[in-house]
SEDRENLO-222582 format. One record per residue: z, y, x of N, C-alpha, C in turn; residue number from 1. Coordinates in pm, whole numbers, plus 50000, padded with zeros to 5 digits. Example, Ala and Ser with C-alpha at 12.3 -4.5 7.8 and 13.67 -1.06 7.14 Angstrom:
REM residues 2
- n_Z/n_Y/n_X/ca_Z/ca_Y/ca_X/c_Z/c_Y/c_X/num
- 50780/49431/51319/50780/49550/51230/50780/49670/51320/1 .
- 50708/49775/51285/50714/49894/51367/50787/50003/51290/2 .
//
This chain:
REM residues 267
- n_Z/n_Y/n_X/ca_Z/ca_Y/ca_X/c_Z/c_Y/c_X/num
- 24481/87161/77708/24491/87153/77864/24395/87019/77870/1 .
- 24358/87014/78009/24306/86878/77990/24403/86759/78054/2 .
- 24384/86635/77979/24455/86537/78021/24463/86510/78141/3 .
- 24371/86493/78257/24327/86490/78348/24482/86571/78412/4 .
- 24451/86707/78428/24569/86762/78490/24725/86758/78447/5 .
- 24769/86707/78303/24885/86683/78264/24941/86532/78338/6 .
- 24855/86439/78352/24871/86326/78425/24880/86364/78558/7 .
- 24807/86439/78647/24844/86498/78766/25012/86537/78752/8 .
- 24996/86656/78670/25145/86700/78674/25295/86621/78658/9 .
- 25245/86532/78545/25348/86421/78517/25409/86311/78650/10 .
- 25240/86289/78698/25301/86200/78799/25377/86266/78923/11 .
- 25324/86391/78947/25388/86445/79089/25558/86507/79037/12 .
- 25597/86539/78882/25693/86502/78853/25833/86399/78875/13 .
- 25730/86305/78845/25784/86159/78879/25796/86129/78997/14 .
- 25707/86159/79100/25740/86113/79228/25835/86201/79285/15 .
- 25881/86347/79264/25959/86408/79341/26105/86395/79273/16 .
- 26068/86354/79157/26237/86294/79097/26303/86222/79129/17 .
- 26214/86109/79199/26229/85990/79287/26298/86027/79457/18 .
- 26247/86112/79481/26251/86195/79615/26372/86270/79625/19 .
- 26386/86374/79526/26469/86490/79539/26571/86460/79525/20 .
- 26674/86424/79566/26823/86405/79526/26917/86513/79633/21 .
- 26825/86608/79698/26923/86704/79803/26992/86779/79685/22 .
- 27032/86937/79818/27111/87018/79750/27040/87155/79687/23 .
- 26950/87164/79733/26881/87283/79736/26759/87279/79590/24 .
- 26737/87426/79531/26678/87416/79415/26564/87333/79354/25 .
- 26469/87306/79476/26308/87291/79419/26376/87126/79363/26 .
- 26445/87032/79408/26475/86877/79419/26553/86950/79266/27 .
- 26652/87046/79264/26675/87036/79113/26636/87075/78989/28 .
- 26522/87136/79021/26397/87243/78928/26316/87068/78864/29 .
- 26309/87003/78997/26218/86865/78935/26322/86768/78853/30 .
- 26417/86771/78937/26494/86657/78877/26584/86701/78720/31 .
- 26531/86811/78628/26566/86876/78525/26690/86962/78541/32 .
- 26705/87034/78666/26765/87131/78675/26926/87092/78717/33 .
- 26983/87179/78753/27139/87177/78774/27212/87205/78624/34 .
- 27359/87030/78482/27453/87085/78344/27565/87119/78368/35 .
- 27617/87226/78318/27778/87260/78363/27868/87202/78387/36 .
- 27950/87174/78508/28043/87068/78520/28152/87159/78472/37 .
- 28295/87090/78423/28408/87132/78409/28435/87271/78271/38 .
- 28292/87234/78179/28283/87352/78152/28326/87327/77982/39 .
- 28302/87408/77874/28305/87382/77794/28196/87406/77669/40 .
- 28214/87349/77555/28069/87367/77461/28100/87506/77395/41 .
- 27954/87550/77382/27959/87710/77334/27956/87699/77159/42 .
- 28008/87796/77132/28052/87761/76955/27920/87808/76911/43 .
- 27907/87813/76780/27780/87854/76708/27783/87981/76687/44 .
- 27651/88074/76728/27655/88206/76751/27732/88285/76838/45 .
- 27808/88210/76911/27857/88254/77039/27785/88343/77136/46 .
- 27694/88285/77181/27596/88294/77279/27475/88342/77224/47 .
- 27376/88408/77249/27266/88438/77193/27159/88523/77300/48 .
- 27153/88505/77370/27047/88543/77509/27005/88406/77573/49 .
- 27039/88290/77543/26988/88199/77646/26864/88124/77596/50 .
- 26788/88097/77659/26673/88057/77675/26626/87871/77715/51 .
- 26576/87830/77645/26545/87704/77763/26412/87698/77780/52 .
- 26337/87659/77910/26239/87659/77953/26159/87516/77977/53 .
- 26020/87489/77888/26007/87379/77888/25868/87321/77925/54 .
- 25861/87265/78025/25750/87193/78033/25725/87055/77969/55 .
- 25589/87076/77894/25549/86897/77818/25647/86881/77706/56 .
- 25731/86983/77662/25835/86954/77566/25975/86907/77647/57 .
- 25968/86914/77773/26079/86881/77853/26146/87015/77916/58 .
- 26326/87009/77905/26393/87131/77950/26369/87109/78078/59 .
- 26329/87246/78163/26327/87226/78310/26437/87363/78396/60 .
- 26427/87484/78325/26495/87533/78353/26579/87605/78256/61 .
- 26664/87697/78226/26746/87805/78205/26653/87902/78184/62 .
- 26718/88032/78091/26643/88159/78113/26696/88257/78008/63 .
- 26697/88387/78032/26796/88487/78033/26669/88591/77901/64 .
- 26730/88580/77781/26642/88663/77678/26613/88836/77771/65 .
- 26562/88915/77795/26587/89059/77870/26505/89169/77760/66 .
- 26395/89143/77690/26336/89194/77609/26273/89118/77503/67 .
- 26181/89179/77414/26089/89152/77285/26015/89002/77355/68 .
- 26003/89030/77440/25827/88961/77533/25923/88905/77647/69 .
- 26042/88949/77685/26091/88865/77829/26170/88771/77840/70 .
- 26170/88718/77926/26273/88640/77949/26296/88584/78127/71 .
- 26395/88684/78175/26436/88635/78328/26452/88482/78370/72 .
- 26437/88446/78464/26454/88318/78527/26458/88314/78650/73 .
- 26488/88143/78733/26459/88137/78880/26297/88108/78935/74 .
- 26267/88165/79001/26119/88121/79070/26078/88041/79135/75 .
- 26222/87906/79181/26172/87806/79201/26144/87695/79118/76 .
- 26182/87739/78961/26121/87665/78847/25994/87630/78866/77 .
- 25928/87712/78918/25815/87705/78870/25728/87720/79048/78 .
- 25768/87696/79129/25697/87676/79272/25670/87573/79305/79 .
- 25529/87551/79302/25459/87459/79385/25403/87352/79268/80 .
- 25449/87352/79176/25451/87289/79028/25304/87301/79003/81 .
- 25184/87434/79022/25079/87436/78981/25068/87464/78843/82 .
- 25183/87557/78767/25192/87556/78647/25127/87691/78617/83 .
- 25078/87796/78728/25014/87909/78695/24886/87893/78618/84 .
- 24831/87800/78636/24717/87772/78524/24715/87698/78396/85 .
- 24847/87624/78412/24824/87552/78300/24946/87621/78174/86 .
- 24954/87683/78157/25070/87792/78069/25064/87741/77906/87 .
- 24991/87651/77904/24902/87627/77732/25061/87509/77734/88 .
- 25124/87454/77827/25223/87365/77848/25356/87403/77874/89 .
- 25390/87519/77863/25511/87578/77896/25531/87653/77749/90 .
- 25667/87632/77712/25708/87691/77591/25855/87741/77609/91 .
- 25892/87849/77585/26046/87877/77579/26118/87873/77432/92 .
- 26230/87817/77395/26284/87839/77313/26397/87909/77297/93 .
- 26429/87969/77207/26521/88103/77206/26586/88051/77077/94 .
- 26749/88117/77057/26805/88101/76900/26883/87994/76872/95 .
- 26927/87893/76967/26967/87800/76905/27070/87725/77055/96 .
- 27159/87646/77007/27282/87635/77118/27222/87470/77180/97 .
- 27196/87411/77074/27141/87276/77048/27039/87260/77124/98 .
- 27026/87174/77235/26875/87128/77305/26792/87093/77219/99 .
- 26815/86997/77118/26690/86947/77019/26626/87079/76905/100 .
- 26715/87221/76894/26692/87283/76824/26559/87397/76842/101 .
- 26461/87370/76782/26324/87433/76874/26249/87504/76748/102 .
- 26343/87546/76663/26292/87651/76558/26245/87753/76586/103 .
- 26273/87846/76683/26251/87959/76747/26152/87919/76891/104 .
- 25998/87901/76904/25957/87885/76998/25848/87934/77050/105 .
- 25831/87971/77194/25739/88075/77187/25641/88048/77321/106 .
- 25507/88069/77328/25406/88032/77398/25412/88129/77541/107 .
- 25373/88112/77663/25429/88180/77778/25282/88285/77818/108 .
- 25258/88400/77823/25101/88448/77865/25096/88445/77989/109 .
- 25203/88478/78060/25192/88499/78215/25364/88471/78277/110 .
- 25351/88442/78373/25435/88403/78506/25427/88454/78599/111 .
- 25547/88593/78637/25537/88674/78764/25672/88598/78830/112 .
- 25595/88535/78986/25711/88556/79052/25695/88661/79165/113 .
- 25839/88652/79254/25859/88765/79288/25764/88708/79441/114 .
- 25714/88824/79454/25643/88803/79583/25658/88772/79705/115 .
- 25795/88813/79738/25859/88784/79837/25917/88644/79812/116 .
- 25926/88576/79697/26026/88449/79706/25986/88372/79823/117 .
- 26087/88280/79882/26072/88181/79999/26120/88098/79958/118 .
- 26027/87966/79927/26101/87850/79907/26112/87741/80005/119 .
- 26240/87788/80081/26283/87734/80164/26398/87738/80205/120 .
- 26492/87677/80239/26623/87620/80245/26674/87718/80386/121 .
- 26610/87741/80485/26642/87799/80564/26684/87927/80543/122 .
- 26589/87996/80464/26645/88127/80396/26699/88134/80285/123 .
- 26738/88024/80252/26844/88019/80111/26751/88088/79986/124 .
- 26651/88066/79967/26537/88090/79849/26598/88175/79819/125 .
- 26523/88319/79921/26530/88442/79880/26464/88483/79760/126 .
- 26503/88616/79687/26421/88646/79624/26379/88555/79482/127 .
- 26477/88486/79457/26475/88353/79348/26462/88407/79235/128 .
- 26342/88460/79195/26372/88523/79013/26190/88533/78979/129 .
- 26194/88546/78867/26084/88512/78807/26098/88576/78644/130 .
- 26006/88621/78581/26030/88702/78455/25891/88644/78355/131 .
- 25910/88570/78288/25813/88501/78178/25776/88622/78072/132 .
- 25621/88626/78097/25630/88718/77961/25546/88652/77818/133 .
- 25610/88641/77731/25589/88588/77609/25460/88622/77534/134 .
- 25384/88538/77463/25243/88575/77379/25318/88663/77263/135 .
- 25439/88609/77174/25468/88699/77092/25609/88752/77120/136 .
- 25631/88818/77028/25794/88875/77053/25899/88819/76962/137 .
- 25990/88839/77014/26142/88750/76947/26181/88839/76870/138 .
- 26206/88733/76731/26274/88815/76609/26401/88874/76645/139 .
- 26452/88981/76704/26623/88963/76710/26700/88953/76594/140 .
- 26774/88902/76629/26899/88876/76495/27034/88829/76566/141 .
- 27153/88761/76465/27279/88709/76534/27217/88613/76601/142 .
- 27113/88536/76582/27100/88396/76726/27039/88443/76822/143 .
- 26954/88548/76840/26905/88582/76975/26877/88716/76983/144 .
- 26918/88782/77066/26905/88889/77121/26898/88936/77275/145 .
- 26854/89046/77341/26857/89036/77480/26994/89069/77535/146 .
- 27017/89006/77661/27157/89059/77732/27128/89160/77830/147 .
- 27225/89295/77816/27195/89415/77921/27177/89369/78039/148 .
- 27094/89452/78135/27088/89428/78270/27159/89555/78299/149 .
- 27189/89471/78449/27352/89555/78522/27302/89714/78550/150 .
- 27378/89775/78545/27359/89926/78580/27439/89983/78743/151 .
- 27522/89857/78788/27586/89904/78912/27591/89807/79026/152 .
- 27627/89755/79100/27613/89669/79180/27731/89595/79165/153 .
- 27721/89507/79196/27858/89382/79175/27998/89399/79252/154 .
- 28108/89475/79204/28223/89499/79269/28305/89363/79224/155 .
- 28434/89382/79360/28506/89276/79352/28568/89248/79236/156 .
- 28663/89159/79222/28736/89108/79112/28682/89099/78988/157 .
- 28548/89040/78973/28481/89033/78827/28532/88839/78821/158 .
- 28523/88839/78668/28529/88751/78642/28372/88680/78543/159 .
- 28298/88589/78554/28216/88606/78470/28206/88468/78402/160 .
- 28066/88401/78344/28037/88294/78241/27931/88264/78307/161 .
- 27887/88132/78293/27760/88057/78373/27762/87947/78283/162 .
- 27603/87979/78209/27581/87903/78084/27441/87786/78149/163 .
- 27463/87742/78059/27343/87599/78057/27332/87440/77990/164 .
- 27233/87412/77967/27247/87267/77914/27230/87121/78028/165 .
- 27267/87164/78146/27231/87079/78241/27340/86993/78228/166 .
- 27319/86891/78370/27414/86778/78349/27580/86815/78406/167 .
- 27680/86739/78344/27787/86722/78382/27814/86686/78545/168 .
- 27744/86589/78579/27804/86534/78711/27664/86551/78795/169 .
- 27663/86538/78921/27525/86523/79009/27462/86387/78985/170 .
- 27560/86261/78946/27423/86134/78955/27414/86134/78826/171 .
- 27464/86185/78706/27422/86176/78560/27272/86196/78531/172 .
- 27189/86120/78463/27075/86097/78442/27024/86244/78274/173 .
- 27150/86291/78242/27168/86323/78104/27163/86459/78079/174 .
- 27076/86577/77993/27126/86696/77995/27230/86711/77877/175 .
- 27293/86831/77889/27396/86805/77807/27318/86852/77660/176 .
- 27366/86797/77543/27287/86851/77393/27342/86928/77336/177 .
- 27458/87012/77381/27481/87133/77347/27513/87244/77454/178 .
- 27458/87323/77418/27480/87464/77553/27610/87442/77589/179 .
- 27626/87473/77751/27799/87437/77735/27820/87609/77864/180 .
- 27924/87658/77873/27977/87719/77928/28085/87711/78048/181 .
- 28099/87795/78153/28219/87763/78233/28280/87880/78299/182 .
- 28368/87954/78341/28375/88044/78360/28430/88065/78546/183 .
- 28349/88151/78606/28413/88171/78745/28434/88290/78764/184 .
- 28496/88310/78904/28533/88377/78978/28416/88465/79071/185 .
- 28360/88571/79035/28226/88651/79108/28286/88694/79263/186 .
- 28201/88610/79317/28199/88655/79439/28098/88759/79538/187 .
- 28117/88867/79578/28026/88915/79641/27942/88881/79804/188 .
- 27851/88963/79825/27804/88831/79959/27913/88850/80070/189 .
- 27972/88962/80058/28085/88932/80192/28206/88822/80156/190 .
- 28226/88838/80042/28336/88715/80009/28283/88601/80015/191 .
- 28184/88607/80016/28106/88455/79955/28065/88372/80093/192 .
- 27965/88449/80200/27935/88383/80329/28055/88336/80423/193 .
- 28166/88345/80422/28249/88309/80490/28285/88169/80464/194 .
- 28256/88125/80345/28280/88040/80253/28185/87922/80270/195 .
- 28042/87933/80326/27929/87876/80335/27886/87815/80443/196 .
- 27837/87694/80503/27772/87668/80578/27657/87677/80623/197 .
- 27559/87743/80485/27416/87812/80484/27452/87964/80428/198 .
- 27345/88015/80487/27317/88153/80510/27345/88186/80339/199 .
- 27398/88312/80324/27383/88401/80211/27357/88504/80232/200 .
- 27261/88596/80123/27231/88710/80152/27261/88823/80066/201 .
- 27261/88943/80098/27298/89060/80018/27240/89090/79888/202 .
- 27104/88976/79903/26995/88951/79731/27108/88868/79680/203 .
- 27224/88808/79750/27285/88679/79656/27408/88712/79639/204 .
- 27460/88640/79487/27611/88693/79464/27647/88511/79490/205 .
- 27826/88502/79470/27831/88348/79428/27931/88320/79330/206 .
- 27959/88258/79266/28062/88231/79174/28138/88067/79198/207 .
- 28230/88088/79162/28346/87975/79250/28456/87984/79136/208 .
- 28494/87889/79105/28636/87839/79022/28703/87775/79101/209 .
- 28687/87632/79089/28763/87526/79174/28674/87442/79193/210 .
- 28654/87300/79235/28613/87202/79261/28642/87149/79123/211 .
- 28494/87053/79101/28509/87008/78970/28446/87109/78871/212 .
- 28399/87240/78874/28354/87351/78786/28230/87384/78853/213 .
- 28139/87417/78783/28036/87480/78855/27902/87438/78767/214 .
- 27773/87475/78859/27618/87449/78793/27615/87292/78829/215 .
- 27530/87253/78785/27474/87097/78807/27342/87142/78789/216 .
- 27236/86993/78809/27110/86952/78738/27109/87035/78590/217 .
- 26986/87112/78593/26937/87132/78464/26982/87283/78413/218 .
- 27085/87371/78499/27109/87487/78491/27038/87581/78528/219 .
- 26971/87569/78630/26868/87655/78737/26850/87771/78636/220 .
- 26783/87889/78725/26745/88014/78601/26799/88065/78477/221 .
- 26925/87989/78424/27028/88029/78368/27133/88166/78388/222 .
- 27178/88210/78320/27251/88342/78382/27405/88331/78400/223 .
- 27447/88425/78521/27564/88470/78494/27612/88561/78440/224 .
- 27731/88593/78386/27733/88724/78275/27856/88711/78280/225 .
- 27863/88899/78292/28024/88974/78254/27988/89025/78130/226 .
- 28088/89015/78048/28061/89115/77941/27954/89191/77907/227 .
- 27808/89058/77866/27713/89054/77829/27604/89112/77919/228 .
- 27618/89075/78002/27541/89189/78104/27510/89051/78176/229 .
- 27364/89027/78252/27341/88946/78349/27335/88975/78457/230 .
- 27435/88938/78536/27433/88959/78646/27374/88877/78770/231 .
- 27404/88758/78742/27330/88660/78816/27224/88580/78770/232 .
- 27148/88507/78842/27023/88373/78823/27080/88260/78881/233 .
- 27119/88144/78844/27149/88039/78901/27020/87972/78992/234 .
- 27061/87950/79101/27007/87976/79222/27015/87819/79305/235 .
- 27103/87762/79324/27170/87670/79444/27258/87682/79451/236 .
- 27307/87554/79452/27416/87491/79512/27436/87343/79595/237 .
- 27570/87293/79637/27576/87220/79727/27717/87083/79709/238 .
- 27627/86999/79603/27519/87032/79517/27548/87039/79388/239 .
- 27656/86982/79331/27727/86982/79200/27879/87009/79252/240 .
- 27961/87154/79224/28082/87144/79176/28170/87069/79295/241 .
- 28127/87091/79393/28215/87035/79505/28327/87096/79585/242 .
- 28362/87167/79499/28460/87271/79567/28396/87377/79670/243 .
- 28224/87422/79682/28189/87501/79707/28117/87593/79636/244 .
- 28112/87786/79666/28035/87836/79581/27901/87793/79514/245 .
- 27887/87828/79414/27740/87792/79363/27689/87944/79394/246 .
- 27531/87964/79428/27440/88066/79470/27379/88123/79342/247 .
- 27361/88222/79346/27299/88319/79227/27193/88437/79287/248 .
- 27090/88440/79248/27057/88544/79234/27115/88689/79220/249 .
- 27080/88782/79312/27185/88899/79230/27092/88979/79142/250 .
- 27107/89003/79019/26989/89078/78922/26986/89232/78964/251 .
- 27110/89274/79012/27113/89444/79020/27017/89467/79121/252 .
- 27013/89358/79277/26906/89419/79354/26801/89359/79366/253 .
- 26711/89299/79214/26609/89296/79212/26569/89350/79080/254 .
- 26627/89516/79043/26621/89551/78952/26461/89632/78949/255 .
- 26430/89669/79072/26270/89754/79108/26167/89655/79037/256 .
- 26207/89486/79060/26115/89381/79058/26097/89425/78880/257 .
- 26193/89404/78845/26246/89348/78668/26187/89422/78568/258 .
- 26172/89577/78641/26158/89709/78551/26004/89711/78577/259 .
- 25948/89702/78722/25784/89699/78685/25735/89631/78611/260 .
- 25814/89476/78584/25690/89361/78513/25723/89424/78371/261 .
- 25850/89462/78341/25901/89484/78168/25793/89627/78152/262 .
- 25779/89722/78281/25756/89832/78237/25562/89800/78213/263 .
- 25513/89742/78297/25366/89707/78315/25341/89672/78127/264 .
- 25373/89579/78101/25326/89541/77951/25239/89511/77989/265 .
- 25202/89446/78011/25085/89335/78076/25120/89215/78064/266 .
- 25015/89120/77988/25038/88969/77973/24944/88912/78032/267 .
//
């Protein structure tokens, strides 16, 4: 990739990292994303579907393995960064819980953003979903394997696990060195909206535990899991574990998009 493009991209990231201190995901994407607040470190071989998405070797987002060539993540991780033409500078790392573990790296052949994604806080970042198609196949084993996709809508009373390498508080400049997890109560749209001053839509779900527990910068794009099934994608919050639910893209709502991308088999 031309050094001019790299320099321009890095300059843009630096500038936006200085001005983006807000509560919505585009700023979170630039700032290295949302570390799990109030969670626990993942144990070796406990979680095998998590991916780290990196630009110029820097972690920018989490992702979920959903097939040999496919990583599910958030659209806002890439929107506006001009990465569609700089795929050589994007890598996906799988098969490890340590952020520095890069034994399994994969080049990206294609980024597919949902065509109706809105990078707009007024519409609460609707359709915040993307799929990365990898150049090579992931060799599934006990360290890296796909999560299941949901087969039914989110029901009331579920408990989920959110996972990521994000920061442990909003003011911290450091990502987690070891993958972390936190347990959240899953809230349907009907349960979540009354707790929020911003709009939440039926294509979104929420997760909430208590103040000082939840997603933070560095966790965007990562999974909300229930019994091995990825039901949500970390999208946005206000801003990190402040006692307000975190918002996730509802994976079941977007199954048609996922099936279309994976079914095409195109790079």
